[in-house]
Backbone as CSV, one residue per row, in Angstrom:
resi,resn,N_x,N_y,N_z,CA_x,CA_y,CA_z,C_x,C_y,C_z
1,MET,0.847,-1.208,0.014,0.023,0.010,0.008,0.868,1.250,-0.012
2,SER,0.386,2.300,-0.625,1.155,3.545,-0.719,1.147,4.241,0.638
3,GLU,2.308,4.798,1.007,2.382,5.534,2.288,1.950,6.954,2.035
4,ASP,1.740,7.388,0.785,1.391,8.773,0.517,-0.100,9.040,0.629
5,GLU,-0.899,7.979,0.606,-2.388,8.107,0.658,-2.893,7.684,2.022
6,PRO,-4.006,8.300,2.502,-4.585,7.935,3.785,-5.165,6.555,3.758
7,LEU,-5.051,5.837,4.903,-5.619,4.509,5.006,-7.163,4.604,5.107
8,ARG,-7.808,3.691,4.391,-9.278,3.673,4.398,-9.751,2.304,4.834
9,ASN,-10.931,2.290,5.450,-11.575,1.029,5.828,-12.838,0.856,5.008
10,ILE,-12.930,-0.157,4.201,-14.016,-0.390,3.245,-14.909,-1.538,3.752
11,LEU,-16.167,-1.267,3.874,-17.147,-2.292,4.278,-17.910,-2.822,3.052
12,LEU,-17.739,-4.060,2.743,-18.486,-4.696,1.651,-19.630,-5.515,2.229
13,THR,-20.710,-5.677,1.433,-21.752,-6.616,1.728,-21.678,-7.716,0.677
14,ALA,-21.289,-8.955,1.147,-21.061,-10.057,0.241,-22.276,-11.006,0.260
15,GLN,-22.506,-11.608,-0.882,-23.625,-12.558,-0.997,-23.107,-13.728,-1.869
16,TRP,-23.487,-14.957,-1.425,-23.070,-16.110,-2.210,-23.949,-17.309,-2.081
17,ASP,-23.874,-18.158,-3.121,-24.481,-19.470,-3.152,-23.404,-20.424,-2.669
18,GLY,-23.583,-21.026,-1.538,-22.514,-21.813,-0.902,-22.345,-23.223,-1.463
19,THR,-23.130,-23.633,-2.423,-23.096,-24.971,-2.915,-21.702,-25.488,-3.273
20,ASP,-20.973,-24.641,-3.999,-19.658,-25.076,-4.506,-18.505,-24.445,-3.783
21,PHE,-18.766,-23.904,-2.568,-17.743,-23.316,-1.724,-17.553,-24.176,-0.487
22,CYS,-16.346,-24.269,-0.004,-16.005,-24.982,1.249,-16.084,-24.049,2.432
23,GLY,-17.149,-23.275,2.465,-17.341,-22.316,3.545,-16.662,-20.969,3.334
24,TRP,-16.709,-20.134,4.312,-16.107,-18.803,4.235,-14.588,-18.824,4.408
25,GLN,-14.113,-19.459,5.476,-12.707,-19.320,5.868,-11.736,-19.976,4.953
26,HIS,-10.626,-19.283,4.707,-9.541,-19.778,3.867,-9.081,-21.169,4.328
27,GLN,-8.955,-22.102,3.378,-8.433,-23.431,3.637,-7.497,-23.806,2.465
28,PRO,-6.289,-24.160,2.725,-5.360,-24.463,1.639,-5.906,-25.562,0.731
29,GLY,-5.884,-25.285,-0.574,-6.288,-26.259,-1.555,-7.811,-26.358,-1.732
30,GLN,-8.584,-25.539,-1.069,-10.009,-25.605,-1.125,-10.556,-24.260,-1.689
31,ARG,-11.733,-24.338,-2.370,-12.351,-23.152,-2.867,-13.221,-22.566,-1.767
32,THR,-12.843,-21.415,-1.254,-13.529,-20.734,-0.187,-13.949,-19.336,-0.606
33,VAL,-14.929,-18.806,0.144,-15.371,-17.468,-0.185,-14.268,-16.445,0.151
34,GLN,-13.649,-16.579,1.286,-12.632,-15.631,1.726,-11.498,-15.565,0.679
35,GLN,-11.035,-16.679,0.229,-9.944,-16.684,-0.735,-10.365,-16.083,-2.063
36,THR,-11.503,-16.477,-2.528,-11.960,-15.969,-3.831,-12.190,-14.460,-3.805
37,LEU,-12.823,-13.960,-2.725,-13.081,-12.523,-2.614,-11.821,-11.743,-2.406
38,SER,-10.896,-12.231,-1.549,-9.683,-11.463,-1.325,-8.821,-11.371,-2.572
39,GLU,-8.818,-12.418,-3.434,-8.023,-12.303,-4.663,-8.615,-11.293,-5.561
40,ALA,-9.960,-11.214,-5.672,-10.583,-10.241,-6.551,-10.337,-8.778,-6.015
41,VAL,-10.435,-8.592,-4.702,-10.212,-7.292,-4.159,-8.755,-6.860,-4.335
42,ALA,-7.846,-7.796,-4.079,-6.413,-7.506,-4.245,-6.085,-7.080,-5.646
43,ALA,-6.733,-7.685,-6.655,-6.511,-7.340,-8.020,-6.963,-5.922,-8.352
44,MET,-7.986,-5.469,-7.619,-8.469,-4.092,-7.846,-7.575,-3.073,-7.188
45,VAL,-7.110,-3.345,-5.973,-6.327,-2.330,-5.196,-4.840,-2.452,-5.436
46,HIS,-4.415,-3.549,-6.109,-3.005,-3.778,-6.384,-2.124,-3.948,-5.162
47,HIS,-2.682,-4.587,-4.160,-1.874,-5.033,-2.994,-2.688,-6.098,-2.245
48,PRO,-1.990,-6.932,-1.467,-2.665,-7.992,-0.707,-3.615,-7.356,0.305
49,VAL,-4.757,-8.022,0.585,-5.713,-7.509,1.565,-6.041,-8.584,2.585
50,ALA,-6.347,-8.167,3.783,-6.890,-9.112,4.804,-8.364,-8.721,4.972
51,LEU,-9.233,-9.730,4.796,-10.620,-9.565,4.907,-11.108,-9.996,6.325
52,TYR,-11.957,-9.150,6.936,-12.528,-9.393,8.257,-14.038,-9.487,8.130
53,ALA,-14.562,-10.654,8.419,-16.035,-10.906,8.321,-16.647,-10.949,9.671
54,SER,-17.972,-11.054,9.736,-18.645,-11.079,11.055,-18.662,-12.468,11.617
55,SER,-18.458,-13.512,10.757,-18.489,-14.896,11.258,-18.041,-15.811,10.149
56,ARG,-17.959,-17.100,10.442,-17.666,-18.078,9.433,-18.967,-18.788,9.028
57,THR,-18.965,-19.332,7.837,-20.079,-20.184,7.400,-19.529,-21.515,6.984
58,ASP,-20.238,-22.590,7.237,-19.770,-23.935,6.872,-19.906,-24.190,5.376
59,SER,-19.244,-25.248,4.947,-19.315,-25.672,3.539,-20.789,-25.941,3.134
60,GLY,-21.170,-25.355,2.011,-22.501,-25.583,1.503,-23.554,-24.559,1.987
61,VAL,-23.198,-23.749,2.959,-24.166,-22.763,3.543,-24.088,-21.453,2.738
62,HIS,-25.222,-20.808,2.532,-25.325,-19.608,1.723,-25.299,-18.365,2.602
63,ALA,-25.113,-17.195,1.994,-25.230,-15.908,2.670,-25.897,-14.879,1.804
64,ARG,-26.853,-14.176,2.368,-27.516,-13.103,1.622,-26.825,-11.800,1.867
65,ALA,-26.265,-11.566,3.041,-25.684,-10.285,3.353,-24.614,-10.411,4.478
66,MET,-23.398,-10.814,4.068,-22.287,-10.910,5.009,-21.447,-9.628,5.007
67,PRO,-21.311,-8.952,6.094,-20.431,-7.743,6.130,-18.969,-8.163,6.243
68,VAL,-18.150,-7.552,5.382,-16.709,-7.883,5.256,-15.979,-6.522,5.144
69,VAL,-14.908,-6.359,5.911,-14.144,-5.112,5.794,-12.685,-5.439,5.403
70,PHE,-12.035,-4.451,4.728,-10.615,-4.522,4.466,-10.074,-3.091,4.374
71,GLU,-8.757,-2.991,4.504,-8.127,-1.680,4.486,-7.301,-1.495,3.252
72,THR,-7.331,-0.251,2.748,-6.545,0.065,1.549,-6.278,1.559,1.536
73,THR,-5.263,1.950,0.792,-5.018,3.402,0.588,-5.449,3.817,-0.863
74,ARG,-5.952,2.889,-1.587,-6.358,3.211,-2.985,-7.621,4.104,-2.953
75,ALA,-7.609,5.122,-3.807,-8.731,6.106,-3.844,-9.770,5.679,-4.793
76,ILE,-10.368,4.497,-4.569,-11.438,3.983,-5.398,-12.785,4.265,-4.718
77,ALA,-13.725,4.845,-5.467,-15.037,5.163,-4.881,-15.723,3.866,-4.506
78,PRO,-16.464,3.870,-3.380,-17.146,2.650,-2.960,-18.038,1.974,-4.028
79,LEU,-18.781,2.793,-4.824,-19.603,2.239,-5.861,-18.800,1.486,-6.859
80,ASN,-17.560,1.949,-7.129,-16.706,1.327,-8.154,-16.249,-0.054,-7.705
81,PHE,-16.175,-0.281,-6.310,-15.868,-1.616,-5.786,-16.986,-2.563,-6.173
82,VAL,-18.260,-2.071,-6.020,-19.359,-2.954,-6.406,-19.395,-3.258,-7.922
83,LYS,-19.073,-2.237,-8.698,-19.063,-2.408,-10.188,-17.902,-3.340,-10.593
84,GLY,-16.742,-3.055,-10.095,-15.575,-3.855,-10.480,-15.618,-5.291,-10.021
85,LEU,-16.023,-5.502,-8.795,-16.149,-6.847,-8.265,-17.298,-7.643,-8.913
86,GLY,-18.270,-6.873,-9.417,-19.429,-7.509,-10.067,-18.952,-8.213,-11.372
87,THR,-17.940,-7.702,-12.010,-17.401,-8.387,-13.235,-16.280,-9.332,-12.916
88,ALA,-15.576,-9.148,-11.807,-14.378,-9.963,-11.510,-14.761,-11.281,-10.764
89,LEU,-15.807,-11.263,-10.007,-16.184,-12.440,-9.174,-16.905,-13.495,-9.988
90,PRO,-16.873,-14.721,-9.570,-17.642,-15.819,-10.236,-19.110,-15.627,-10.042
91,HIS,-19.900,-16.381,-10.753,-21.373,-16.245,-10.797,-22.012,-16.524,-9.410
92,ASP,-21.352,-17.321,-8.559,-21.957,-17.688,-7.285,-21.469,-16.802,-6.079
93,LEU,-20.811,-15.718,-6.361,-20.351,-14.757,-5.340,-20.467,-13.358,-5.853
94,SER,-21.048,-12.494,-5.053,-21.212,-11.064,-5.459,-21.059,-10.115,-4.312
95,VAL,-20.804,-8.838,-4.637,-20.787,-7.798,-3.638,-21.927,-6.833,-3.996
96,THR,-22.857,-6.669,-3.070,-24.036,-5.881,-3.367,-23.961,-4.445,-2.846
97,ASP,-22.967,-4.156,-1.965,-22.876,-2.807,-1.456,-21.441,-2.586,-0.934
98,ALA,-21.001,-1.326,-0.946,-19.699,-0.944,-0.434,-19.764,0.435,0.152
99,ARG,-19.150,0.598,1.337,-19.094,1.894,2.021,-17.747,2.129,2.692
100,GLU,-17.346,3.343,2.793,-16.119,3.644,3.545,-16.600,3.962,5.002
101,ILE,-15.964,3.288,5.988,-16.343,3.477,7.380,-15.097,3.790,8.206
102,GLU,-15.341,4.062,9.502,-14.267,4.463,10.371,-13.214,3.402,10.504
103,LEU,-11.956,3.859,10.618,-10.856,2.904,10.765,-10.965,2.093,12.024
104,GLY,-10.562,0.860,11.937,-10.545,0.012,13.152,-11.846,-0.739,13.378
105,TRP,-12.922,-0.360,12.687,-14.200,-1.065,12.908,-14.157,-2.452,12.295
106,ARG,-14.578,-3.469,13.101,-14.572,-4.845,12.667,-15.992,-5.473,12.886
107,PRO,-16.582,-6.125,11.903,-17.896,-6.616,12.031,-18.047,-7.703,13.147
108,ARG,-17.045,-8.544,13.304,-17.147,-9.587,14.383,-17.244,-8.961,15.774
109,ASP,-16.531,-7.879,15.975,-16.526,-7.210,17.302,-17.819,-6.438,17.495
110,ALA,-18.410,-5.897,16.404,-19.566,-5.033,16.509,-20.912,-5.726,16.497
111,ALA,-20.971,-6.925,15.914,-22.232,-7.592,15.772,-22.882,-7.910,17.120
112,VAL,-24.172,-7.669,17.240,-24.896,-8.009,18.463,-25.831,-9.205,18.224
113,ALA,-26.142,-9.539,16.996,-26.954,-10.690,16.717,-26.883,-11.095,15.259
114,LYS,-27.265,-12.298,14.932,-27.309,-12.789,13.564,-28.604,-13.489,13.318
115,THR,-29.142,-13.362,12.097,-30.344,-14.093,11.723,-30.037,-15.060,10.595
116,TYR,-30.424,-16.322,10.809,-30.327,-17.340,9.809,-31.684,-17.804,9.405
117,THR,-31.830,-18.164,8.142,-33.067,-18.740,7.625,-32.811,-20.101,7.076
118,TYR,-33.604,-21.064,7.491,-33.503,-22.443,6.980,-34.807,-22.757,6.214
119,ARG,-34.665,-23.248,5.028,-35.828,-23.526,4.160,-36.020,-24.998,3.982
120,ILE,-37.294,-25.430,4.238,-37.682,-26.827,4.116,-38.675,-26.990,2.998
121,GLN,-38.440,-27.902,2.129,-39.374,-28.142,0.974,-40.322,-29.204,1.335
122,LEU,-41.646,-28.910,1.297,-42.689,-29.910,1.543,-43.303,-30.296,0.176
123,GLY,-43.951,-31.461,0.180,-44.637,-31.906,-1.015,-43.764,-32.317,-2.164
124,ALA,-44.115,-31.929,-3.406,-43.352,-32.314,-4.580,-41.944,-31.698,-4.542
125,ARG,-41.011,-32.494,-4.971,-39.620,-31.966,-5.096,-39.590,-30.975,-6.264
126,ARG,-38.964,-29.804,-6.047,-38.938,-28.771,-7.069,-37.451,-28.515,-7.438
127,ALA,-37.118,-28.538,-8.733,-35.751,-28.454,-9.152,-35.111,-27.092,-8.905
128,ILE,-35.838,-26.004,-9.116,-35.245,-24.687,-9.054,-34.744,-24.330,-7.651
129,PRO,-35.566,-24.526,-6.538,-35.087,-24.199,-5.267,-34.321,-25.323,-4.551
130,ALA,-34.017,-26.449,-5.285,-33.429,-27.624,-4.611,-32.078,-27.327,-4.019
131,ARG,-31.291,-26.378,-4.568,-29.995,-26.036,-4.024,-30.077,-25.333,-2.702
132,TYR,-31.276,-24.821,-2.367,-31.418,-23.967,-1.172,-32.468,-24.502,-0.185
133,THR,-32.885,-25.772,-0.343,-33.900,-26.295,0.531,-33.572,-27.718,0.930
134,TRP,-34.192,-28.185,2.007,-34.167,-29.587,2.469,-35.539,-30.172,2.120
135,TRP,-35.532,-31.113,1.150,-36.773,-31.755,0.745,-37.083,-32.865,1.693
136,LEU,-38.298,-32.864,2.305,-38.698,-33.884,3.239,-39.588,-34.950,2.571
137,GLY,-39.706,-34.844,1.289,-40.567,-35.815,0.600,-42.009,-35.515,0.879
138,TRP,-42.782,-36.603,0.976,-44.250,-36.378,1.144,-44.690,-36.604,2.599
139,ARG,-43.713,-36.649,3.498,-44.079,-36.860,4.877,-44.904,-35.686,5.436
140,PRO,-45.989,-35.959,6.071,-46.769,-34.868,6.720,-45.958,-34.264,7.891
141,ILE,-46.073,-32.976,8.074,-45.334,-32.309,9.189,-46.304,-31.267,9.887
142,ASP,-46.228,-31.303,11.175,-47.105,-30.456,12.000,-46.283,-29.221,12.373
143,LEU,-46.566,-28.120,11.726,-45.779,-26.892,11.975,-46.060,-26.296,13.344
144,GLU,-47.265,-26.453,13.855,-47.608,-25.956,15.126,-46.823,-26.649,16.214
145,ARG,-46.644,-27.972,16.110,-45.770,-28.681,17.043,-44.348,-28.133,17.014
146,MET,-43.863,-27.778,15.836,-42.500,-27.264,15.693,-42.434,-25.891,16.419
147,ARG,-43.458,-25.076,16.253,-43.512,-23.757,16.899,-43.518,-23.897,18.447
148,ILE,-44.312,-24.831,18.932,-44.368,-25.041,20.414,-42.976,-25.525,20.888
149,ALA,-42.390,-26.435,20.222,-41.050,-26.929,20.644,-40.007,-25.839,20.526
150,GLY,-40.105,-24.979,19.520,-39.122,-23.920,19.334,-39.138,-22.901,20.455
151,GLN,-40.266,-22.735,21.164,-40.301,-21.761,22.239,-39.327,-22.149,23.391
152,SER,-39.026,-23.455,23.500,-38.092,-23.879,24.517,-36.674,-23.365,24.267
153,LEU,-36.366,-23.044,23.032,-35.041,-22.609,22.681,-34.861,-21.097,22.872
154,ILE,-35.951,-20.384,23.083,-35.855,-18.859,23.257,-35.241,-18.585,24.610
155,GLY,-34.375,-17.591,24.652,-33.726,-17.159,25.839,-32.296,-17.657,25.919
156,GLU,-31.643,-17.475,27.086,-30.269,-17.920,27.253,-30.228,-19.319,27.800
157,HIS,-29.462,-20.204,27.125,-29.399,-21.592,27.514,-27.991,-22.109,27.241
158,ASP,-27.675,-23.291,27.777,-26.507,-24.051,27.414,-26.918,-24.912,26.235
159,PHE,-26.324,-24.626,25.041,-26.704,-25.337,23.843,-25.717,-26.474,23.531
160,GLY,-25.168,-27.071,24.548,-24.228,-28.145,24.314,-24.743,-29.312,23.484
161,ALA,-26.063,-29.561,23.547,-26.665,-30.666,22.769,-26.924,-30.243,21.330
162,PHE,-26.575,-28.989,21.001,-26.868,-28.446,19.683,-25.594,-27.940,18.959
163,ARG,-24.530,-28.658,19.148,-23.286,-28.310,18.425,-22.622,-29.558,17.949
164,SER,-21.821,-29.364,16.885,-21.125,-30.520,16.276,-19.988,-30.976,17.138
165,ALA,-19.493,-32.186,16.877,-18.371,-32.705,17.616,-17.098,-31.931,17.372
166,GLN,-17.051,-31.231,16.205,-15.875,-30.432,15.868,-15.899,-29.000,16.422
167,CYS,-16.939,-28.639,17.148,-17.044,-27.305,17.672,-16.015,-27.050,18.766
168,ASP,-15.261,-25.986,18.662,-14.188,-25.669,19.655,-14.476,-24.426,20.442
169,ALA,-15.796,-24.014,20.508,-16.113,-22.831,21.319,-15.851,-23.038,22.778
170,HIS,-15.388,-21.976,23.451,-14.993,-22.045,24.866,-16.211,-22.198,25.785
171,THR,-17.364,-21.666,25.374,-18.556,-21.825,26.137,-19.717,-22.165,25.182
172,THR,-20.680,-22.941,25.704,-21.811,-23.336,24.951,-23.064,-22.537,25.310
173,LYS,-22.963,-21.517,26.093,-24.081,-20.676,26.421,-24.332,-19.686,25.320
174,ARG,-25.566,-19.576,24.838,-25.973,-18.656,23.805,-27.367,-18.158,24.125
175,CYS,-27.743,-17.005,23.540,-29.089,-16.447,23.764,-29.820,-16.368,22.426
176,MET,-30.959,-17.020,22.345,-31.848,-16.949,21.155,-32.940,-15.930,21.409
177,TYR,-33.089,-15.027,20.477,-34.073,-13.977,20.608,-35.368,-14.306,19.872
178,LYS,-35.308,-15.093,18.823,-36.470,-15.338,18.052,-36.344,-16.632,17.225
179,ILE,-37.412,-17.421,17.208,-37.466,-18.599,16.292,-38.860,-18.617,15.699
180,ASP,-38.949,-18.360,14.381,-40.217,-18.343,13.690,-40.320,-19.488,12.693
181,VAL,-41.443,-20.179,12.659,-41.664,-21.200,11.699,-42.869,-20.721,10.871
182,ALA,-42.623,-20.315,9.653,-43.648,-19.695,8.809,-44.513,-20.779,8.131
183,GLU,-45.655,-20.327,7.646,-46.537,-21.206,6.867,-45.865,-21.425,5.478
184,PRO,-46.134,-22.537,4.852,-45.543,-22.788,3.493,-45.903,-21.734,2.507
185,ASP,-44.978,-21.386,1.664,-45.287,-20.419,0.562,-45.928,-21.196,-0.597
186,HIS,-46.085,-20.489,-1.732,-46.825,-21.116,-2.849,-46.071,-22.294,-3.462
187,ASP,-44.788,-22.425,-3.149,-44.008,-23.561,-3.608,-43.860,-24.609,-2.584
188,GLY,-44.616,-24.450,-1.461,-44.464,-25.471,-0.386,-43.213,-25.390,0.473
189,ILE,-42.581,-24.191,0.465,-41.347,-24.034,1.233,-41.669,-23.357,2.593
190,VAL,-41.220,-24.032,3.640,-41.349,-23.474,4.993,-40.043,-22.838,5.402
191,ALA,-40.095,-21.571,5.841,-38.896,-20.870,6.277,-38.856,-20.858,7.784
192,VAL,-37.770,-21.389,8.362,-37.530,-21.341,9.791,-36.475,-20.269,10.037
193,GLN,-36.865,-19.214,10.710,-35.957,-18.092,10.926,-35.511,-18.071,12.390
194,VAL,-34.171,-17.964,12.588,-33.617,-17.992,13.932,-32.691,-16.810,14.101
195,THR,-32.925,-16.027,15.207,-32.057,-14.915,15.582,-31.474,-15.112,16.908
196,GLY,-30.154,-14.998,17.043,-29.481,-15.162,18.298,-28.261,-14.280,18.413
197,ASN,-27.720,-14.220,19.598,-26.504,-13.353,19.803,-25.266,-13.995,19.168
198,ALA,-25.258,-15.298,19.129,-24.128,-16.031,18.486,-24.523,-17.513,18.353
199,PHE,-23.790,-18.266,17.559,-24.122,-19.634,17.264,-22.904,-20.540,17.339
200,LEU,-23.109,-21.715,17.808,-22.094,-22.803,17.828,-21.991,-23.383,16.423
201,ARG,-20.969,-24.165,16.197,-20.823,-24.822,14.915,-21.990,-25.806,14.641
202,ASN,-22.594,-25.620,13.488,-23.758,-26.423,13.040,-25.009,-26.243,13.923
203,MET,-25.040,-25.257,14.760,-26.080,-25.114,15.761,-27.470,-24.949,15.140
204,VAL,-27.565,-24.073,14.160,-28.904,-23.875,13.543,-29.378,-25.092,12.809
205,ARG,-28.503,-25.787,12.137,-28.884,-26.975,11.412,-29.273,-28.087,12.376
206,ILE,-28.663,-28.180,13.558,-29.045,-29.211,14.521,-30.346,-28.822,15.147
207,MET,-30.603,-27.520,15.398,-31.863,-27.076,15.939,-32.999,-27.406,14.967
208,VAL,-32.798,-27.143,13.698,-33.843,-27.420,12.690,-34.077,-28.930,12.596
209,GLY,-33.016,-29.714,12.626,-33.159,-31.137,12.638,-34.005,-31.672,13.734
210,ALA,-33.781,-31.066,14.950,-34.599,-31.464,16.095,-36.031,-31.025,15.959
211,LEU,-36.258,-29.846,15.460,-37.643,-29.371,15.301,-38.399,-30.218,14.259
212,VAL,-37.683,-30.668,13.204,-38.352,-31.539,12.235,-38.718,-32.884,12.860
213,GLU,-37.834,-33.391,13.793,-38.156,-34.650,14.468,-39.497,-34.477,15.207
214,VAL,-39.715,-33.313,15.808,-40.987,-33.058,16.511,-42.099,-32.895,15.459
215,GLY,-41.830,-32.178,14.435,-42.861,-31.907,13.445,-43.439,-33.138,12.730
216,VAL,-42.550,-34.126,12.499,-43.022,-35.350,11.848,-43.515,-36.386,12.805
217,GLY,-43.506,-36.069,14.089,-44.137,-36.923,15.080,-43.202,-37.955,15.719
218,ARG,-41.925,-37.912,15.449,-41.010,-38.897,16.072,-40.642,-38.526,17.496
219,ARG,-40.827,-37.259,17.835,-40.529,-36.747,19.181,-41.652,-35.836,19.621
220,GLU,-41.754,-35.694,20.978,-42.754,-34.751,21.540,-42.045,-33.395,21.723
221,PRO,-42.837,-32.288,21.717,-42.265,-30.994,21.869,-41.385,-30.842,23.106
222,ALA,-41.745,-31.508,24.228,-40.946,-31.403,25.488,-39.585,-31.977,25.343
223,TRP,-39.326,-32.741,24.349,-37.992,-33.366,24.121,-36.953,-32.267,23.960
224,ILE,-37.316,-31.138,23.271,-36.331,-30.053,23.085,-35.807,-29.499,24.434
225,ALA,-36.730,-29.259,25.356,-36.314,-28.770,26.688,-35.409,-29.788,27.390
226,ALA,-35.705,-31.085,27.193,-34.867,-32.109,27.847,-33.461,-32.092,27.246
227,LEU,-33.353,-31.843,25.981,-32.019,-31.762,25.299,-31.225,-30.612,25.944
228,LEU,-31.864,-29.490,26.125,-31.147,-28.349,26.708,-30.710,-28.694,28.099
229,ALA,-31.532,-29.458,28.865,-31.222,-29.729,30.284,-30.033,-30.701,30.376
230,HIS,-29.921,-31.707,29.573,-28.825,-32.670,29.730,-27.591,-32.416,28.847
231,GLY,-27.782,-31.605,27.814,-26.660,-31.171,27.021,-25.904,-32.275,26.197
232,ASP,-26.514,-33.387,25.978,-25.918,-34.503,25.283,-26.255,-34.512,23.820
233,ARG,-25.270,-34.202,22.946,-25.509,-34.151,21.536,-25.897,-35.516,20.986
234,THR,-25.379,-36.617,21.537,-25.681,-37.929,21.038,-27.151,-38.314,21.205
235,LYS,-27.899,-37.607,22.033,-29.310,-37.886,22.229,-30.188,-37.012,21.363
236,ASN,-29.559,-36.130,20.554,-30.289,-35.206,19.700,-30.617,-35.911,18.395
237,GLY,-31.288,-35.195,17.503,-31.672,-35.752,16.195,-30.588,-35.474,15.159
238,PRO,-30.966,-35.648,13.891,-29.989,-35.466,12.788,-29.675,-33.977,12.550
239,THR,-28.563,-33.709,11.872,-28.225,-32.354,11.472,-28.840,-32.103,10.109
240,ALA,-29.598,-31.048,10.016,-30.241,-30.700,8.705,-29.125,-30.406,7.671
241,PRO,-29.379,-30.715,6.393,-28.356,-30.513,5.348,-27.991,-29.007,5.236
242,ALA,-26.730,-28.783,4.874,-26.241,-27.408,4.779,-26.960,-26.598,3.731
243,ARG,-27.383,-27.229,2.669,-27.974,-26.466,1.504,-29.191,-25.665,1.833
244,GLY,-29.911,-26.013,2.939,-31.111,-25.258,3.299,-30.848,-24.003,4.114
245,LEU,-29.581,-23.750,4.493,-29.306,-22.689,5.429,-28.680,-21.488,4.775
246,THR,-29.202,-20.278,5.148,-28.666,-19.062,4.638,-28.486,-18.046,5.792
247,LEU,-27.276,-17.456,5.853,-27.088,-16.305,6.734,-27.831,-15.126,6.150
248,THR,-28.900,-14.702,6.828,-29.786,-13.704,6.270,-29.378,-12.282,6.591
249,GLU,-28.999,-12.056,7.861,-28.680,-10.701,8.265,-27.785,-10.728,9.511
250,VAL,-26.869,-9.717,9.544,-26.036,-9.494,10.730,-26.516,-8.206,11.355
251,HIS,-26.814,-8.205,12.633,-27.410,-7.030,13.259,-26.335,-6.336,14.121
252,PHE,-26.317,-5.041,13.961,-25.343,-4.185,14.747,-26.058,-3.339,15.785
253,GLU,-27.380,-3.382,15.774,-28.158,-2.719,16.799,-29.559,-3.341,16.798
254,GLY,-30.327,-3.041,17.836,-31.709,-3.536,17.914,-31.851,-4.736,18.844
255,TYR,-30.737,-5.265,19.343,-30.754,-6.400,20.289,-29.908,-6.048,21.482
256,PRO,-30.100,-6.739,22.600,-29.275,-6.436,23.788,-27.784,-6.570,23.492
257,ARG,-26.994,-5.614,23.962,-25.571,-5.571,23.642,-24.763,-6.217,24.761
258,LEU,-23.724,-6.929,24.420,-22.824,-7.543,25.359,-21.516,-6.711,25.268
259,GLY,-21.323,-5.769,26.189,-20.170,-4.940,26.093,-20.369,-3.792,25.121
260,LYS,-19.289,-3.056,24.814,-19.380,-1.901,23.924,-19.362,-2.359,22.477
261,ARG,-20.463,-2.244,21.783,-20.511,-2.647,20.366,-21.299,-1.558,19.626
262,GLU,-20.707,-1.091,18.552,-21.298,0.016,17.835,-21.490,-0.299,16.336
263,PRO,-22.566,0.174,15.743,-22.732,0.031,14.300,-21.710,0.848,13.558
264,PRO,-21.413,0.524,12.287,-20.398,1.219,11.556,-20.737,2.686,11.338
265,ARG,-19.704,3.557,11.488,-19.912,4.991,11.198,-19.327,5.252,9.818
266,GLU,-20.196,5.722,8.940,-19.766,5.914,7.559,-18.918,7.171,7.435
267,VAL,-17.852,7.073,6.620,-16.972,8.250,6.416,-17.611,9.082,5.282
268,GLN,-17.749,10.326,5.564,-18.350,11.281,4.582,-17.295,11.855,3.673
């Protein structure tokens, strides 16, 4: 980077279809979102860049609006990052917005909550949304039972029974603010929306898998509360497939804050 130009902090909003990505985080020899995006940004600014995102996503998981920041001294207008990356990036990764914000701001530190949406396909299998849904076949499902069971997950709990064996989080306590199970849309797709302060590895997919166990009648709604109480992942249900999960929104305000966390201040 040039020492003659002032340092800038650029906030990008990234969106991707995770089907052919091995998640967000760089992994040697794997196609990841972080690697693909950093190479495209570096080609624009003519220097290596470090990308800072709000969180990681697993292989196969999608994102509608992931905030990502990087620093540069290049005097490129924010809109031109959107235009330039629009042509440089592959078809399954895009940047929908760019802003210059205050130096030092990082989305992981500032985020107060995240919303994920999981989509379940009921009835006939449909080819167009198949990359983004979990098809349950023709099994009947009771959505009201899922809603009742989901209420047990609201609030602060130990979610030890809702994380993968590879999860390395120091604590399994998390706070869920909202779990909504919508009515099927015109294509028979049920959207399960979950908002929480943070998530363990595979947590949303395990939660959805458990709710489906209740919905199809294999478990009673009270089983969810029992899982929270004993914290044993081996007694939980299956993990829902990654393809149905999308990181929908990262929240920087509007939910209880843990420590000093501020939304980004745009540079004028």
